[in-house]
C-alpha positions in Angstrom: -7.5 84.9 -23.5 -9.4 84.5 -20.3 -8.4 86.8 -17.5 -6.9 85.1 -14.5 -7.8 85.6 -10.8 -6.3 84.1 -7.7 -8.6 83.8 -4.7 -6.8 83.5 -1.4 -9.0 81.7 1.1 -12.0 79.4 0.7 -14.3 81.0 3.2 -17.8 82.1 2.3 -16.6 85.4 0.9 -13.9 83.8 -1.2 -16.4 81.3 -2.6 -18.9 84.1 -3.3 -16.3 86.1 -5.2 -15.0 83.1 -7.1 -18.5 82.0 -8.2 -19.3 85.5 -9.6 -16.0 85.9 -11.4 -16.2 82.4 -12.9 -19.7 83.1 -14.2 -18.3 86.1 -16.0 -15.7 83.9 -17.7 -12.7 84.7 -15.6 -10.2 81.8 -15.0 -10.4 81.5 -11.2 -8.1 79.5 -9.0 -8.8 79.3 -5.3 -6.2 78.5 -2.7 -7.3 77.3 0.8 -4.7 76.6 3.5 -6.8 74.1 5.4 -8.3 70.7 4.3 -11.8 72.1 4.3 -13.4 75.0 2.6 -15.7 77.3 4.5 -13.2 79.1 6.8 -14.6 79.3 10.3 -17.9 77.8 9.1 -16.6 74.3 9.5 -17.8 70.8 10.4 -16.5 68.1 12.7 -17.8 64.5 13.0 -16.8 62.4 15.9 -18.2 59.2 17.6 -21.5 59.4 15.8 -22.0 63.1 16.4 -21.9 65.9 13.8 -21.1 69.5 14.8 -21.1 72.8 12.9 -18.1 74.8 14.2 -19.2 78.2 13.1 -22.4 80.1 12.4 -25.5 78.4 13.6 -28.1 80.7 12.1 -28.7 82.2 8.6 -30.3 85.7 8.2 -31.1 87.7 5.1 -31.6 84.6 3.0 -32.3 86.8 -0.1 -28.5 87.5 -0.2 -27.8 83.8 -0.6 -30.7 83.5 -3.1 -29.2 86.3 -5.3 -25.8 84.6 -5.4 -27.4 81.4 -6.8 -29.4 83.5 -9.3 -26.3 85.3 -10.4 -24.8 81.9 -11.1 -27.9 81.0 -13.2 -29.3 78.5 -10.6 -31.9 78.3 -7.8 -30.9 78.0 -4.2 -33.9 75.8 -3.5 -32.4 73.1 -5.8 -29.4 72.9 -3.5 -30.4 74.0 0.1 -33.5 73.7 2.3 -33.8 76.6 4.7 -35.8 75.8 7.9 -37.4 78.8 9.8 -36.3 78.8 13.5 -39.2 79.2 15.8 -39.0 79.8 18.7 -35.7 81.6 17.8 -34.1 81.1 21.2 -34.8 80.2 24.8 -33.2 82.6 27.2 -32.3 81.5 30.8 -31.7 84.2 33.3 -29.8 84.0 36.6 -32.9 84.2 38.7 -34.3 81.0 37.1 -36.8 82.7 34.8 -37.0 81.8 31.1 -38.2 83.5 27.9 -38.8 82.1 24.4 -38.1 84.6 21.7 -40.5 84.5 18.8 -40.9 86.0 15.4 -44.6 86.4 16.2 -44.7 90.0 17.6 -47.7 89.3 19.8 -46.1 86.2 21.3 -42.9 88.2 21.9 -44.8 91.1 23.4 -46.5 88.8 25.8 -43.2 87.2 26.7 -41.5 90.5 27.5 -44.6 91.6 29.4 -44.1 88.7 31.7 -41.0 90.5 32.9 -42.3 94.1 32.5 -45.7 95.0 31.1 -44.5 98.5 30.0 -41.5 96.9 28.1 -43.9 94.5 26.4 -46.0 97.4 25.2 -42.8 99.2 23.8 -41.8 96.2 21.7 -43.6 97.4 18.5 -42.0 100.9 18.9 -38.6 99.3 19.3 -39.0 97.1 16.2 -40.2 100.1 14.2 -37.0 101.9 15.3 -34.9 98.9 14.3 -36.6 98.7 11.0 -36.1 102.4 10.3 -32.3 102.0 10.9 -32.4 99.1 8.4 -34.4 101.0 5.8 -32.2 104.0 6.2 -28.8 102.3 6.1 -29.0 99.1 4.2 -28.6 100.4 0.7 -25.5 102.4 1.6 -23.9 100.5 4.5 -24.7 96.9 3.5 -25.0 96.8 -0.2 -22.6 99.5 -1.4 -18.8 99.6 -1.0 -18.9 102.9 0.8 -15.2 103.6 0.4 -15.8 104.0 -3.3 -16.9 107.7 -3.4 -18.3 107.6 -6.9 -20.7 104.9 -5.8 -21.5 106.5 -2.4 -22.3 109.9 -3.9 -25.1 108.8 -6.1 -28.4 110.5 -6.1 -30.3 107.5 -4.6 -27.9 107.6 -1.6 -28.4 111.3 -0.8 -31.5 110.8 1.4 -29.5 108.3 3.5 -26.5 110.6 3.8 -28.8 113.4 4.9 -30.6 111.2 7.4 -27.6 110.0 9.4 -29.2 111.1 12.8 -32.0 108.6 12.1 -29.5 105.7 12.4 -28.7 106.6 16.0 -24.9 106.8 15.6 -24.2 108.8 18.7 -25.6 106.6 21.4 -24.4 103.1 22.3 -26.4 100.0 21.6 -27.3 99.8 25.2 -28.2 103.6 25.3 -30.4 103.2 22.3 -32.2 100.3 23.9 -32.7 102.2 27.1 -34.9 104.6 25.2 -37.5 101.8 24.9 -36.9 99.3 27.7 -36.2 99.5 31.4 -36.2 96.0 32.7 -32.7 94.6 33.1 -33.5 91.2 31.6 -35.2 92.7 28.5 -32.2 95.1 28.0 -29.8 92.1 28.3 -31.7 90.1 25.7 -31.4 92.9 23.1 -27.9 94.0 24.1 -26.8 90.5 23.1 -27.3 91.3 19.4 -24.1 93.5 19.4 -22.2 90.2 19.8 -23.4 89.1 16.4 -20.6 91.1 14.9 -18.2 90.6 17.9 -18.8 94.0 19.6 -19.5 95.4 23.1 -23.1 96.7 23.5 -21.9 99.3 26.0 -19.4 100.8 23.4 -20.7 100.0 19.9 -23.0 102.5 18.2 -26.8 102.2 18.5 -26.8 101.8 14.7 -26.2 98.1 15.5 -29.8 98.0 16.8 -30.5 97.2 13.1 -29.7 93.5 13.9 -33.0 92.7 15.8 -34.9 93.8 12.6 -32.7 91.5 10.5 -33.6 88.6 12.8 -37.2 89.4 13.8 -38.3 91.2 10.6 -36.4 89.3 7.9 -36.3 85.9 9.5 -33.8 83.4 11.0 -33.1 80.1 9.3 -31.2 76.9 9.8 -29.9 74.9 6.8 -31.3 71.4 6.9 -28.5 68.9 7.1 -26.3 71.3 9.0 -25.0 74.8 8.3 -22.0 73.3 6.6 -24.3 72.2 3.7 -24.1 75.8 2.7 -20.3 75.4 2.1 -20.9 72.2 0.2 -23.4 73.9 -2.0 -21.2 76.9 -2.8 -18.3 74.5 -3.5 -20.4 72.6 -6.0 -21.5 75.8 -7.6 -17.9 77.0 -7.9 -16.7 73.7 -9.4 -19.6 73.6 -11.9 -18.5 77.0 -13.1 -14.9 75.9 -13.5 -13.3 77.3 -10.4 -10.0 75.4 -9.8 -9.8 74.7 -6.0 -6.6 73.8 -4.1 -7.0 72.8 -0.4 -4.1 72.3 2.0 -2.3 75.0 0.0 -1.0 78.0 1.9 -0.3 81.3 0.2 2.7 82.9 1.8 3.1 86.1 -0.1 1.3 88.5 -2.5 3.9 89.7 -5.1 3.9 93.2 -6.4 5.7 95.1 -9.2 5.4 98.9 -9.6 2.5 99.0 -7.1 0.5 96.3 -8.8 -0.2 92.7 -8.1 2.3 90.5 -10.0 1.4 87.1 -8.5 1.4 85.0 -5.4 3.6 82.4 -3.8 1.7 79.2 -2.8 3.4 76.3 -1.2 6.7 77.8 -2.4 5.6 78.1 -6.0 5.4 81.4 -7.7 2.2 81.9 -9.7 1.9 84.8 -12.0 -1.4 86.8 -12.0 -2.5 90.4 -12.0 -5.7 90.1 -10.0 -6.1 88.7 -6.5 -9.2 88.5 -4.2 -7.9 88.0 -0.7 -10.3 86.3 1.6 -7.7 86.1 4.4 -8.2 88.5 7.3 -7.1 91.9 6.1 -4.9 92.7 9.1 -3.2 89.3 8.8 -2.7 89.9 5.0 -0.9 93.1 5.6 1.2 91.6 8.4 2.1 88.4 6.7 1.4 88.4 2.9 2.2 92.0 1.9 5.7 93.2 2.5 5.1 96.8 1.3 2.5 99.4 2.6 4.0 99.9 6.2 1.6 102.8 6.8 -1.5 100.8 6.0 -0.1 97.9 8.1 0.3 100.3 11.1 -3.2 101.7 10.6 -4.8 98.3 10.5 -2.9 97.0 13.6 -4.4 99.9 15.6 -8.0 98.7 14.9 -9.5 96.8 17.7 -10.2 93.1 16.9 -13.6 91.6 17.6 -14.6 89.1 20.2 -13.0 85.7 20.1 -14.6 82.6 21.6 -14.2 79.4 23.5 -16.1 76.5 22.0 -16.9 73.1 23.5 -18.3 70.5 21.2 -19.9 67.9 23.4 -21.5 64.6 22.5 -24.1 64.4 25.3 -25.9 61.2 26.4 -29.6 61.5 27.0 -32.2 64.1 26.1 -32.9 67.5 27.7 -36.4 68.5 26.9 -35.9 71.9 28.6 -33.6 73.0 25.8 -34.5 74.2 22.3 -32.2 74.3 19.2 -30.8 77.6 20.4 -30.4 78.5 24.1 -28.7 81.3 26.0 -27.7 81.3 29.7 -27.0 84.9 30.7 -24.4 86.1 33.1 -25.4 88.1 36.2 -23.4 91.2 35.3 -23.5 91.8 31.5 -21.6 95.0 31.6 -18.9 93.5 33.8 -18.6 90.5 31.5 -17.8 92.8 28.6 -15.4 94.9 30.7 -13.4 91.7 31.5 -13.4 90.7 27.8 -12.5 94.0 26.1 -10.8 96.1 28.7 -9.1 93.5 30.9 -8.8 91.0 28.0 -9.3 88.0 30.1 -11.9 85.2 30.2 -14.9 86.5 32.2 -15.6 85.1 35.6 -19.3 84.6 34.7 -19.6 84.1 31.0 -22.9 84.1 29.0 -23.3 80.6 27.5 -24.8 79.8 24.1 -25.9 76.2 23.5 -27.0 75.1 20.0 -28.3 71.5 19.5 -28.9 70.8 15.9 -30.2 67.3 16.3 -33.4 69.0 17.4 -33.9 69.4 13.6 -31.5 66.9 12.1 -31.9 63.7 14.1 -28.9 62.1 12.3 -26.5 64.7 14.0 -26.4 62.5 17.1 -27.0 58.9 18.1 -30.6 58.1 19.1 -29.8 58.3 22.8 -27.8 61.6 22.5 -27.5 65.2 21.6 -24.8 67.3 19.8 -24.0 70.4 21.9 -22.2 73.4 20.4 -21.3 75.5 23.5 -19.9 79.0 22.8 -18.6 81.5 25.3 -17.5 85.0 24.3 -13.8 85.5 24.9 -11.2 88.2 24.4 -8.9 88.2 21.4 -5.3 87.0 22.1 -3.3 89.3 24.3 -0.3 89.0 26.6 -0.7 87.3 30.0 -3.5 84.9 28.9 -3.2 81.2 29.8 -5.7 79.3 27.7 -4.4 75.9 28.9 -5.5 76.9 32.3 -8.6 78.7 31.2 -10.2 75.7 29.4 -10.8 73.5 32.5 -11.8 76.5 34.5 -14.4 77.5 31.9 -15.6 73.9 31.5 -16.4 73.8 35.2 -18.0 77.2 35.1 -20.3 76.1 32.3 -21.2 72.8 34.0 -21.9 74.6 37.3 -24.2 77.2 35.6 -26.1 74.4 33.9 -26.5 72.6 37.2 -27.9 75.8 38.7 -30.6 75.7 36.0 -31.3 72.0 36.7 -29.2 70.5 33.9 -26.7 68.0 35.3 -24.2 66.7 32.7 -22.2 64.6 35.1 -21.0 61.5 33.3 -23.1 62.4 30.3 -20.4 64.0 28.1 -19.2 61.1 25.9 -16.9 63.0 23.6 -15.4 66.5 23.5 -13.5 68.9 21.2 -12.4 72.3 22.3 -11.7 75.4 20.1 -9.9 78.3 21.8 -8.8 81.7 20.4 -5.4 80.1 19.7 -7.2 77.6 17.4 -8.9 80.5 15.4 -5.5 82.2 15.1 -3.5 79.2 14.1 -6.0 77.4 11.8 -7.6 80.4 10.2 -4.9 83.1 10.6 -7.6 85.4 12.1 -6.2 88.6 13.5 -5.3 87.8 17.2 -7.8 85.0 17.2 -10.8 87.2 16.6 -13.9 85.5 15.2 -15.7 88.5 13.5 -12.7 90.5 12.2 -12.8 94.1 13.4 -15.0 95.2 16.3 -17.5 98.0 16.0 -16.7 99.5 19.4 -16.4 103.0 18.0 -18.9 105.4 16.4 -16.8 105.8 13.2 -16.0 102.1 12.6 -18.6 101.8 9.8 -16.5 104.2 7.8 -13.1 102.9 9.0 -13.6 99.3 8.2 -11.0 98.1 5.6 -12.2 98.6 2.0 -12.9 95.9 -0.6 -10.4 97.5 -3.0 -6.9 98.0 -1.9 -5.6 101.6 -2.2 -2.0 100.3 -1.8 -1.8 97.6 -4.4 -3.6 97.8 -7.7 -5.4 94.6 -8.6 -5.8 93.5 -5.0 -9.3 93.1 -3.5 -10.5 92.0 -0.1 -13.5 90.0 1.0 -14.5 88.6 4.4 -15.6 89.6 7.9 -12.6 91.8 8.5 -13.5 94.2 5.7 -16.6 96.0 4.5 -19.5 95.4 5.2 -18.6 93.2 8.2 -19.0 89.7 9.7 -21.8 87.2 9.5 -23.0 85.0 6.7 -24.9 87.5 4.6 -22.4 90.3 5.0 -19.4 88.2 4.0 -21.3 86.9 1.0 -21.9 90.6 0.1 -18.2 91.4 0.6 -17.4 88.7 -2.0 -19.9 90.3 -4.4 -18.4 93.8 -3.9 -14.8 92.6 -4.4 -15.8 90.7 -7.6 -17.8 93.6 -9.0 -15.0 96.1 -8.3 -12.5 93.9 -9.9 -14.6 93.5 -13.0 -15.3 97.2 -13.2 -11.5 97.9 -13.4 -11.3 95.4 -16.3 -13.9 97.2 -18.4 
């Protein structure tokens, strides 16, 4: 008889696990509480505009390729990945701009326009970033490090003996300051800590691995929209026999004698002994698992990641000064993160990210328009916040900053959708509205991130941005792989 697995949540991690398990002849049933698969990687169409609502960039494409290979297929038959070059246009408060490039010589020259010594240090910095990747990737990205029998293998010994090389005792900003002195150059590279929802002035310098991931391994867009990735994984899952139920909320994970006994979905009890939970780990222990009070308490003490405020704007006209990816920096970056993480309030002067995908896919907007995805980093949900008041304030702040850079959207926004931290909490059950799960604002977080195999409930496994190895497309795909492999190992 085929072994049954229930997958709770149809985000990328849940789909990754479901595909791998189905390929190994498990009977997999996936339950997604919303109408769309993909989790926070969503899609909205309105008034002739198409918007991706989540990640706008794909890195480490070999992780995705390996998933298709594991399913016996080729990624190229489903998805076309387009290199992003220039990667991003940066706008600074003094009116200067910089186009970030994969081409090291172009990037060196761009940095040198701000500070010749910093331009000369770029190669040294990228070598440092690559060394962190080469030292850590096998253990911290591709291995479930909470599984000691896997961690303490001979091939991992050099990494464990080389921990100082990953720069764990400085902050991201402190690590960068070894190479760069110019404030604008530091701000550009400090930004990469936000890729996993963290504060560059608190998170360990180990996160300086991220520039190598983007500059060294490449940054890509999925032609047709990032949501085509979800479509492709859904097709893959269905081909392999995964049974998918959308608009189906799981309200409880049942246990008997410390082991999974089933789930309750839409009021119906479903018996099973194996569950992969793609729901936020903290939310799962708060809402789905009645037992394990000690673990619940531990998880609730972990700091959530950044949240965000998103404006989806259908914009009339064309703005040649903007690329597909654009950043408008704040004047006081440290102060911005102080307001977000310590004061837990919307920043007075937020950094603004604008993605316009109809630069690549013309069909994403009418011929005379552009589809703007506008993201501002925001605090996770906390007492005293007023998001109803914050939205119009932040809208005006964004429009004013754009005007300061010569971009006037007065009368040009023809449609709008707004996503606040409350949206992320209510729709996706993310812990306190966080986007990236758990922040990395402590030196030990790499070791404290929730494990892929539950120590409290046998037969329960976790996948997603809130558990190991973290947030972002490639990492959540890897978390699904780890959860599936650990489950199958227990069945052998």
